[in-house]
C-alpha positions in Angstrom: 11.6 50.7 36.8 14.1 50.8 39.6 16.3 53.5 41.0 19.7 52.0 42.0 21.5 55.0 43.3 20.9 58.6 44.3 23.7 61.1 44.8 23.0 64.6 46.0 25.5 67.4 46.7 24.8 70.7 48.4 21.1 70.1 48.0 19.2 72.0 50.8 20.6 70.6 54.0 22.5 67.7 52.4 26.2 68.4 51.8 27.2 65.2 50.1 25.2 62.0 50.2 25.2 58.8 48.1 22.5 56.2 48.6 22.2 52.7 47.1 18.4 52.0 47.1 16.7 48.7 47.6 14.6 47.5 44.7 11.5 47.2 47.0 11.0 49.3 50.1 13.3 52.2 51.2 12.2 53.7 54.5 13.8 56.9 55.7 13.3 57.7 59.4 14.0 60.9 61.2 12.5 63.8 63.2 10.8 66.7 61.4 13.2 69.1 59.8 16.1 66.7 59.4 15.9 66.4 55.6 13.5 63.5 54.8 11.3 65.6 52.5 14.3 67.2 50.9 15.6 63.7 49.9 12.1 62.9 48.5 12.1 66.2 46.6 15.4 65.5 44.9 13.9 62.3 43.3 10.8 64.1 42.3 12.8 67.0 40.8 14.7 64.4 38.7 11.4 63.1 37.3 9.4 66.3 36.7 12.1 69.0 36.6 10.3 71.0 39.3 9.7 70.8 43.0 6.4 69.8 44.6 6.9 72.6 47.1 6.4 76.3 46.6 10.0 77.3 46.5 12.3 79.0 44.1 15.1 76.9 42.6 17.7 79.0 44.5 16.3 77.6 47.7 17.1 74.1 46.6 20.8 75.0 46.9 22.5 74.7 50.2 22.5 78.2 51.9 26.3 78.4 52.0 26.9 77.2 48.5 26.4 78.5 45.0 25.9 75.2 43.2 24.1 71.9 43.8 23.6 68.6 41.9 21.4 65.6 41.9 22.3 62.4 40.1 20.1 59.3 39.7 21.0 56.0 38.2 18.0 53.8 37.2 17.0 50.9 35.2 14.0 51.2 32.9 12.8 48.7 30.3 16.1 46.8 31.0 18.2 49.9 30.0 20.5 51.8 32.4 19.9 55.5 32.5 21.6 58.3 34.4 19.9 61.6 35.1 21.9 64.6 36.3 20.6 68.0 37.4 23.0 70.9 37.9 21.6 73.9 39.8 23.4 77.2 40.1 22.0 80.3 41.9 20.3 82.8 39.6 20.8 80.5 36.5 18.7 78.0 34.6 19.2 74.5 35.7 20.9 72.1 33.4 19.8 68.5 32.8 21.9 65.7 31.4 20.6 62.3 30.3 23.5 59.8 30.0 25.9 62.7 29.7 23.9 64.5 27.0 22.7 67.9 27.8 19.0 68.5 27.1 17.9 71.7 25.3 14.8 72.0 27.4 14.0 70.8 30.9 10.6 69.5 29.7 12.4 66.9 27.6 13.3 64.9 30.8 9.6 64.3 31.7 8.7 60.7 31.2 12.2 59.2 31.7 11.8 58.7 35.5 8.1 58.0 36.1 6.9 58.6 39.6 3.8 58.9 41.7 4.1 61.0 44.8 1.7 61.0 47.8 2.1 63.7 50.4 -0.3 65.1 53.1 -0.7 68.1 50.8 -2.4 65.9 48.2 -5.6 66.2 50.2 -5.8 69.5 48.3 -6.9 67.4 45.3 -10.0 66.7 47.3 -10.5 69.8 49.4 -8.8 72.5 47.3 -9.7 74.6 44.4 -10.0 73.5 40.7 -6.5 74.8 40.2 -5.2 71.9 42.4 -7.1 69.3 40.5 -5.9 70.7 37.1 -2.3 70.7 38.4 -2.6 67.1 39.4 -4.1 66.0 36.1 -1.5 68.0 34.1 1.5 66.5 35.8 0.1 63.0 35.4 -0.7 63.3 31.7 2.6 65.0 31.0 4.5 62.0 32.4 3.0 59.6 29.8 2.1 61.9 26.9 5.1 64.1 25.9 3.0 66.2 23.5 0.6 67.2 26.3 3.2 69.4 28.0 3.8 71.2 24.7 0.1 71.8 24.3 -0.3 73.2 27.8 2.5 75.7 27.2 1.1 76.7 23.9 -2.4 77.1 25.3 -1.2 79.3 28.1 0.5 81.6 25.6 -2.7 81.7 23.5 -4.9 82.6 26.4 -2.4 85.3 27.5 -2.2 86.9 24.0 -6.0 86.6 23.5 -6.6 88.3 26.8 -4.5 91.3 25.6 -6.6 91.4 22.4 -9.8 91.4 24.4 -8.6 94.1 26.7 -7.7 96.4 23.7 -10.4 95.2 21.4 -11.9 98.7 20.8 -8.7 100.7 21.1 -6.8 98.9 18.3 -8.7 98.4 15.0 -6.5 95.4 14.1 -7.8 93.4 17.0 -11.2 93.0 15.3 -9.5 91.5 12.3 -7.2 89.0 14.2 -9.5 87.9 17.0 -10.9 85.1 14.8 -7.4 83.8 14.2 -6.8 83.6 18.0 -10.2 82.0 18.5 -9.1 79.3 16.1 -5.8 78.8 17.9 -7.7 78.6 21.2 -10.3 76.1 20.1 -7.8 73.9 18.3 -5.3 73.6 21.1 -7.9 73.6 23.8 -9.8 70.7 22.1 -6.7 68.6 22.1 -6.1 69.3 25.8 -9.8 68.4 26.6 -9.4 65.2 24.6 -6.3 64.2 26.5 -7.8 65.0 29.8 -11.0 63.1 29.1 -9.1 60.0 28.1 -7.0 60.2 31.2 -9.9 60.7 33.6 -11.7 57.7 32.0 -8.7 55.5 32.8 -8.4 57.0 36.3 -12.1 56.2 36.8 -11.6 52.6 35.6 -9.0 51.8 38.3 -10.0 54.2 41.1 -13.6 53.1 41.3 -12.6 49.4 41.9 -9.8 50.4 44.3 -12.1 52.5 46.4 -14.7 49.7 46.5 -12.0 47.4 47.9 -11.0 49.9 50.5 -14.6 50.5 51.6 -15.5 46.8 51.6 -18.0 47.5 48.7 -20.1 49.6 51.1 -19.7 52.9 49.2 -19.9 54.1 45.6 -17.1 56.3 44.3 -17.2 58.3 41.1 -15.2 60.8 39.0 -16.6 63.3 36.6 -14.7 65.6 34.2 -16.4 69.0 34.3 -15.9 71.3 31.3 -17.5 74.7 30.6 -17.1 74.0 26.9 -19.2 70.9 26.4 -21.2 68.3 28.3 -20.8 65.2 26.1 -17.2 64.2 26.6 -17.3 61.2 24.3 -16.4 63.2 21.2 -13.5 63.3 18.9 -11.1 66.3 18.7 -12.7 67.8 15.6 -16.2 67.8 17.2 -14.8 69.3 20.4 -13.1 72.1 18.4 -16.4 72.9 16.6 -18.4 73.1 19.8 -15.6 75.2 21.4 -15.6 77.6 18.4 -19.4 78.0 18.6 -19.1 78.7 22.4 -16.5 81.4 21.8 -18.4 83.1 19.0 -21.7 83.2 20.9 -20.0 84.7 24.0 -17.5 87.0 22.4 -19.3 90.2 23.6 -19.3 88.9 27.1 -15.6 88.1 27.0 -14.8 91.6 25.6 -16.7 93.1 28.5 -14.8 91.0 31.0 -11.5 91.4 29.1 -10.8 87.7 29.8 -11.0 84.3 28.1 -13.9 82.7 30.0 -14.2 79.3 28.3 -11.7 76.5 27.9 -9.7 73.9 29.7 -8.1 76.5 32.0 -11.5 76.4 33.7 -11.9 72.6 33.9 -12.5 70.7 37.1 -12.6 67.1 38.3 -15.6 66.3 40.5 -15.1 63.5 43.0 -18.2 62.0 44.6 -19.0 59.3 47.2 -22.5 57.9 47.2 -23.5 60.6 44.8 -22.4 63.5 47.0 -19.4 65.7 46.3 -16.6 64.5 48.5 -15.1 68.0 48.9 -18.2 69.1 50.9 -19.9 66.1 52.2 -17.2 63.4 52.6 -15.9 62.5 56.0 -12.2 62.7 56.8 -12.0 58.9 56.3 -13.8 59.0 53.0 -11.6 61.8 51.7 -8.5 59.9 52.7 -9.8 56.8 51.0 -10.6 58.8 47.9 -7.1 60.3 47.6 -5.6 56.8 48.2 -7.7 55.3 45.5 -6.7 58.1 43.1 -3.0 57.7 43.8 -3.1 54.0 43.4 -5.0 54.4 40.1 -2.2 56.7 38.9 0.3 53.9 39.4 -1.9 51.5 37.3 -2.3 54.0 34.5 1.5 54.6 34.3 2.1 50.8 34.3 -0.4 50.4 31.5 1.3 53.1 29.4 4.9 52.2 29.9 4.8 48.5 30.8 6.5 49.0 34.2 5.5 50.3 37.6 6.6 53.9 38.4 8.6 54.8 41.5 6.3 55.5 44.4 7.2 58.3 46.8 5.3 58.4 50.1 6.2 61.4 52.1 5.0 61.0 55.7 1.6 59.9 54.7 1.2 56.7 56.7 0.7 58.8 59.8 -2.4 60.2 58.1 -3.9 56.8 57.5 -5.6 54.4 59.9 -4.4 50.8 60.3 -6.8 49.5 57.7 -5.8 51.9 55.0 -2.1 51.5 55.9 -2.4 47.8 55.5 -4.2 48.1 52.2 -1.6 50.5 50.8 1.3 48.3 51.9 -0.2 45.2 50.3 -0.9 47.1 47.1 2.7 48.3 46.6 4.3 44.9 47.2 5.7 44.8 43.6 6.7 48.5 43.4 9.8 50.3 44.4 8.8 52.7 47.1 10.6 55.5 49.0 8.9 56.1 52.3 9.6 58.8 54.9 8.3 58.7 58.4 9.0 60.0 61.9 8.2 56.7 63.5 9.0 53.3 62.2 7.1 51.3 64.8 4.1 50.5 62.6 6.2 50.2 59.4 8.4 47.5 60.9 5.3 45.4 61.5 3.6 46.2 58.1 6.8 45.6 56.2 8.0 42.5 58.0 7.7 40.3 54.9 9.1 42.9 52.5 12.6 43.2 51.0 13.6 46.5 52.6 16.2 48.9 53.8 15.9 51.4 56.7 17.8 54.7 56.5 18.1 57.1 59.4 18.4 60.9 58.7 19.7 63.4 61.1 20.5 67.0 60.1 21.1 66.0 56.5 23.3 63.0 57.4 22.2 59.5 56.4 23.4 56.6 58.5 22.7 53.7 60.8 21.5 51.6 57.9 20.0 48.3 58.8 18.0 45.7 56.9 
């Protein structure tokens, strides 16, 4: 998979930019606040349909404008595809694939596959379970279109079921319909758990070996899917649903007291360990960075396994977070992958990428220029 061209208009601090990308390395250099991350974000938005930053869509549009657009031309499985996003203040964004408007933004997920690595990804290691669930959900959605539908359905089920629990004794009908919602919860939740377990097993398969290479086989790395529904993860969907239903039925009184759905994949977590100790609490800074690097490179391999091609790799100012050993490992690993890299200093990159096919771009106040090879 290769992005050939990126066109952005009135996107954040970019007025009008058109970039022909290299099929290998694309390195964007500039001081902080010049637009490097904005450029990266526009590619990510064209893949996922949402930003990786906590902003409203109105903030994606240049302050002095009412509309914005992002257009990407790519080649995937030997087919040319054009993705267009049109943003207008206070309106839903519109997405076009080869000129055809999509009914739902979610339909674009999986067309442009990407793996993004930013300094904020350390939250996957250090942050709450919410961060790890978000990471898992985005990854699976890229390769399993049904999964996004299941997540949306499950969210609605939990919301409706919480209302029933809250009003369980004040509305007599709730006692009659709670079992119906329990069945919805268990059925949809079991499918999500099954998808997640399958993905984490694949992640484990690649990440364990990658971490071993990074550490020189001196440390043991492990991943564990933690569910509050069941302990044996090697079950089929029907068996998971049965256990889930039993869990709900035996704890219904407790949930009514708490007026909240206490069990299900909305409470899942991914436990990351090094040498048997949880990395979040006991890992050194170097170990935590190696762990997130191993996980991100494993993401790449899973997508390649699923779609037959490497995804686009987006590296937003992460090389400054890595020591020379990890930088070298990362650059060697991505030799056959199209990568977009942002940095404030190209000194190390010029040495690390000296044998790569590459382009350097310089960004200053939303303007892209001084392009050299």
